[in-house]
Structure formats: C-alpha cells, structure tokens
C-alpha positions in Angstrom: 0.1 0.1 -0.2 2.7 2.3 0.8 4.5 1.5 -2.8 1.1 2.5 -4.3 0.7 6.0 -2.3 4.3 7.3 -3.8 3.1 6.5 -7.5 1.4 9.6 -9.3 -2.4 8.2 -10.0 -2.2 5.1 -8.2 -5.0 5.0 -6.1 -6.2 8.6 -7.0 -10.1 9.1 -7.0 -9.8 12.1 -9.3 -13.5 12.8 -10.6 -13.6 12.8 -14.4 -16.2 15.1 -16.0 -17.7 14.6 -19.5 -16.6 16.4 -22.1 -17.5 16.7 -25.8 -17.5 19.2 -28.7 -16.7 19.7 -32.2 -13.5 21.1 -33.7 -13.9 22.9 -37.1 -12.2 25.4 -39.6 -12.7 29.0 -39.0 -15.1 29.1 -42.0 -17.3 26.5 -39.9 -16.3 23.0 -41.9 -15.9 20.1 -39.6 -12.4 18.9 -39.3 -13.4 15.2 -40.8 -11.1 13.1 -38.8 -8.0 12.9 -36.5 -7.5 13.3 -32.7 -7.9 16.1 -29.9 -5.0 15.9 -27.2 -5.3 17.8 -23.9 -2.4 18.0 -21.5 -2.6 19.9 -18.2 -1.0 23.4 -18.1 0.2 23.3 -14.7 1.8 19.7 -15.6 -0.5 18.3 -12.7 -3.0 15.5 -13.7 -3.4 13.7 -16.6 -3.9 13.9 -20.5 -6.7 13.5 -22.2 -7.4 12.2 -25.8 -10.1 12.0 -28.4 -10.6 10.9 -31.8 -12.6 13.1 -34.0 -15.3 11.8 -36.4 -16.3 12.6 -40.0 -18.4 15.2 -38.4 -16.3 16.8 -36.2 -17.4 15.4 -33.3 -15.4 14.2 -30.4 -15.5 13.2 -26.7 -12.3 12.8 -24.5 -10.8 10.3 -22.2 -8.3 10.0 -19.9 -6.5 6.8 -19.2 -8.8 4.6 -20.9 -11.9 6.0 -18.5 -14.5 8.7 -20.0 -14.0 12.0 -19.2 -11.6 14.8 -18.3 -10.2 16.1 -14.8 -11.5 19.6 -13.6 -8.5 22.0 -14.9 -6.7 24.1 -17.4 -5.8 22.3 -20.3 -3.5 23.0 -23.6 -4.7 21.5 -26.5 -3.1 19.8 -29.7 -5.4 18.2 -32.8 -3.7 15.7 -34.4 -5.0 15.4 -38.2 -6.0 12.3 -39.6 -3.3 10.8 -41.9 -4.1 8.3 -44.7 -1.0 6.5 -45.5 -0.4 6.7 -49.6 -3.5 9.1 -50.1 -3.7 12.8 -50.2 -5.8 14.0 -47.7 -9.1 15.5 -48.1 -10.1 18.9 -47.9 -7.7 21.6 -46.3 -5.1 20.3 -43.9 -4.7 21.4 -40.4 -2.4 24.4 -40.1 0.8 23.1 -38.6 0.9 25.2 -35.1 -2.0 23.3 -34.1 -0.6 20.1 -33.9 1.9 21.0 -31.3 0.8 22.0 -27.4 3.4 24.7 -27.5 2.4 26.4 -30.3 -1.6 25.5 -30.8 -2.8 29.0 -28.7 -5.8 26.4 -27.7 -6.2 26.3 -24.1 -9.8 25.4 -22.5 -10.6 25.6 -18.8 -13.0 22.0 -17.9 -15.0 22.7 -14.7 -16.5 20.5 -12.2 -19.5 19.1 -14.2 -17.7 19.0 -17.9 -18.8 20.8 -20.9 -21.0 19.3 -23.4 -20.8 21.5 -26.4 -17.0 22.7 -26.4 -16.2 24.3 -29.8 -12.7 24.4 -30.7 -11.9 26.3 -33.9 -8.7 26.1 -36.1 -7.1 27.2 -39.2 -6.5 25.6 -42.4 -2.8 24.5 -43.6 -2.9 25.2 -47.3 
C-alpha cells in the first residue's frame, strides 16, 4: 500500500467529467477525422484524448476512462493521416499540432462541457 501511495495517479479518486464537442475550421467546416489531445497546463494531472469523427464531433477520455479532470489544459490537434493518399479537404495548420504553438487552451469545470467548440485554421 505504501508503494502505491508514492506513485502518481495510483489509487487516486480524481473525478472525471464528461467533455464533448466539435472541432471546425474558421469558416465553419468540421475537421473530418483526427485526434484531440489535452495536456494539463500546470503539468499536474493526466492528459486526455479523443477521436474526431467525420462530422467534427469528439468526446474525451483519460487513461481509458470516459471524461476529463477539472482544470486548465493546452490543446493539440493531430489530423487524420491516410498513408499513400492525399488528405481530403484542407489540412490543419501545423501550429495546431503542438501544445506549445496551438494557442488553444480550455478550462474544464466540475460538471464537464457538453458542447466545447474548438476553432482551427487550415494549413493550405
């Protein structure tokens, strides 16, 4: 039991809140596929991620569990890559693929967010 108390996240009962929404380009077109990743700003807590559907909708999980802990997060968006094919539609501007350069941050409140909207720019 003592060893478990010394490991980060081991035995914690951190509450996860449901977070879902859409990611779209500035002109309103949805991002069709990819992954949304959240990383805690203070580097305390766990990262979250979720797949983006063809309609731009996503929901987030943390360590295989549905939801995200309350707090402030940096956001990165990894576009869907299809090996051997050109991506359909415009690509994501490269700055959005890194936490350090995306400029996107979100505050997840206790209770979660049902309609988080992330707006990005096209890379071409």
